[in-house]
C-alpha positions as CSV (number, residue, x, y, z in Angstrom):
1,M,0.0,0.0,0.0
2,I,1.3,3.5,-0.9
3,D,1.2,6.1,1.9
4,I,-0.1,9.2,0.0
5,E,0.5,11.4,3.0
6,Q,4.2,10.8,3.1
7,E,6.1,14.1,3.1
8,L,8.8,14.6,0.5
9,V,12.3,15.3,1.9
10,W,13.9,17.8,-0.5
11,A,17.7,17.7,-0.9
12,P,19.4,21.2,-0.8
13,W,19.7,23.2,-4.0
14,K,22.6,22.2,-6.2
15,E,24.1,24.2,-9.0
16,Y,24.6,23.0,-12.6
17,T,25.5,24.6,-15.9
18,P,22.8,23.9,-18.5
19,T,23.6,23.7,-22.1
20,L,21.7,25.9,-24.5
21,Y,20.5,24.0,-27.6
22,N,19.6,25.7,-30.9
23,C,21.0,29.0,-29.5
24,G,24.3,30.7,-30.3
25,P,24.7,33.1,-27.3
26,G,27.0,36.0,-27.4
27,A,30.4,36.0,-25.5
28,G,29.9,36.6,-21.8
29,T,26.4,35.2,-21.7
30,T,25.7,33.7,-18.2
31,V,23.8,30.4,-17.9
32,L,23.0,29.6,-14.2
33,G,21.1,26.6,-13.2
34,R,20.1,24.9,-10.0
35,Y,18.0,21.9,-9.0
36,R,16.8,20.0,-6.0
37,R,15.3,16.5,-5.8
38,A,13.0,14.5,-3.5
39,G,12.8,10.9,-4.8
40,T,11.6,11.1,-8.4
41,S,10.4,14.7,-8.1
42,A,12.7,17.6,-9.0
43,D,12.6,21.3,-9.3
44,V,14.8,23.1,-11.9
45,D,15.5,26.8,-12.0
46,V,17.6,28.3,-14.8
47,T,18.5,32.0,-15.6
48,V,20.1,33.0,-18.8
49,T,21.4,36.6,-19.3
50,F,22.7,37.5,-22.7
51,A,25.8,39.5,-23.3
52,G,28.1,40.5,-26.2
53,S,26.5,39.9,-29.7
54,N,22.8,39.1,-30.1
55,P,22.0,35.4,-29.6
56,T,21.1,33.4,-32.7
57,G,18.9,30.4,-33.5
58,S,15.3,29.3,-32.9
59,S,13.3,27.0,-30.7
60,W,15.8,27.3,-27.9
61,E,16.1,24.5,-25.3
62,L,18.0,23.8,-22.1
63,S,19.6,20.6,-20.9
64,L,18.6,18.9,-17.7
65,P,21.3,17.9,-15.1
66,S,23.4,15.0,-16.4
67,G,21.6,11.6,-16.6
68,W,18.1,12.9,-16.0
69,T,15.2,11.8,-18.2
70,T,11.6,12.6,-17.4
71,E,8.9,10.1,-16.7
72,A,7.8,8.4,-19.9
73,T,4.0,8.2,-19.8
74,T,2.6,8.7,-23.3
75,N,1.2,12.2,-24.1
76,R,2.3,13.6,-20.8
77,L,3.8,17.1,-21.0
78,Q,5.5,18.5,-17.9
79,Q,5.0,22.3,-17.9
80,G,6.6,25.1,-16.0
81,S,6.9,28.9,-16.1
82,L,9.1,31.1,-18.3
83,V,9.6,34.9,-17.9
84,M,11.4,36.7,-20.8
85,N,12.7,40.2,-20.1
86,D,13.4,42.6,-22.9
87,T,15.4,44.8,-20.6
88,G,14.0,48.3,-20.2
89,T,11.0,47.5,-22.4
90,V,8.7,44.6,-21.3
91,A,8.6,41.3,-19.4
92,L,6.6,38.6,-21.1
93,H,5.2,35.3,-19.8
94,G,5.8,32.0,-21.6
95,V,6.0,28.3,-20.8
96,C,8.7,25.7,-20.6
97,Y,8.0,22.0,-20.9
98,L,9.4,18.6,-21.6
99,D,8.0,15.8,-23.7
100,A,7.3,12.4,-22.0
101,G,10.7,10.7,-21.6
102,G,12.4,14.0,-22.6
103,S,15.8,15.3,-21.5
104,A,15.7,19.0,-22.8
105,I,13.5,21.8,-21.5
106,K,11.7,23.5,-24.4
107,L,11.1,27.3,-24.2
108,R,8.0,28.8,-25.7
109,S,6.3,32.2,-25.9
110,L,2.6,32.6,-26.0
111,N,1.0,34.1,-29.1
112,L,-2.6,34.8,-30.1
113,Y,-4.0,32.1,-32.4
114,G,-7.2,32.6,-34.4
115,G,-7.9,35.8,-32.4
116,T,-9.0,33.8,-29.4
117,Y,-6.5,31.2,-28.2
118,L,-2.9,31.2,-27.0
119,A,-0.5,29.1,-28.9
120,W,3.1,28.1,-27.9
121,T,5.8,29.4,-30.3
122,G,9.5,28.6,-30.0
123,I,11.7,31.5,-28.8
124,G,14.7,32.6,-30.8
125,T,16.7,35.4,-32.2
126,T,13.6,37.7,-32.9
127,A,10.9,35.8,-31.1
128,P,9.0,37.0,-29.1
129,F,11.2,40.2,-29.4
130,T,14.8,40.8,-30.7
131,W,17.1,39.6,-28.0
132,T,20.1,41.8,-27.2
133,A,22.8,42.1,-24.5
134,G,21.2,42.5,-21.1
135,D,18.0,40.6,-22.0
136,F,17.4,37.5,-19.9
137,F,14.9,34.7,-19.2
138,V,14.1,32.6,-16.2
139,A,12.7,29.1,-16.5
140,K,11.2,27.2,-13.6
141,I,9.7,23.7,-13.7
142,R,8.8,20.8,-11.4
143,L,9.4,17.4,-13.0
144,E,8.7,13.7,-12.5
145,L,11.8,11.8,-13.4
146,Q,12.3,8.2,-14.3
147,P,13.5,6.2,-11.2
């Protein structure tokens, strides 16, 4: 029998350096990640601050800590929060998520679709705004990992 009232004991936060996929960041860009685990549950928090030349690429993604793969139930997306800051102009909300069995956090902005709905669109060089030095994003997500 499973005790559903069992409390999770969270390990202290640990730092890691995520890899940016599909993104060519400028020199001096900082990528700071941290995570904590309790059994197969994990919290991940990543901040990327761009420096130097404008970043390039599209549909940016972030790596998880080494050896992690998310729980593999079919059609299960694990979703978190994304804040994108166009420094001095605007801060926008987006989402970050992983596919079932995934190992890379996908970053998406929210765009109006059909005049009524919000659709997820990959972020990149000019989406949802033109990224320049000083702009940053913060991704936070709680995950279920494979044991």
